[in-house]
C-alpha positions in Angstrom: 149.3 98.8 65.5 149.2 98.9 61.9 153.4 100.2 60.9 154.8 100.4 57.4 158.2 99.9 56.6 160.4 102.6 57.4 157.7 104.7 58.7 158.7 107.1 62.4 156.2 105.9 65.1 156.0 107.7 69.2 157.0 105.3 71.8 153.4 106.7 73.2 151.9 104.9 70.3 153.7 101.7 69.9 153.3 100.5 73.5 149.8 98.7 73.2 151.7 96.0 70.7 151.9 95.4 66.7 148.8 93.0 66.0 151.4 90.3 64.9 152.5 89.7 68.2 148.5 89.6 69.3 147.7 87.2 65.7 150.8 85.0 66.7 148.7 84.5 70.3 145.4 83.5 68.2 143.4 87.2 68.7 141.1 88.3 65.8 140.6 91.8 64.5 136.9 92.8 65.7 137.4 96.4 64.7 139.7 99.2 63.1 138.5 102.2 64.9 141.4 104.6 63.1 144.4 104.4 59.9 146.7 102.2 62.1 144.8 101.5 65.8 143.3 97.8 65.5 141.4 96.2 68.4 141.8 92.4 69.5 140.0 89.7 70.9 140.3 86.2 71.9 137.6 83.8 73.0 138.3 81.4 75.6 
């Protein structure tokens, strides 16, 4: 999920994780279905 500084997000939205955490773990963005949602994938 992409978040903007200072904007409030409900707990139910953020439980999927922040993009930065997945990117740090080696995942790459493969899709961007909505403004704030991002689909991440890792290839082994």
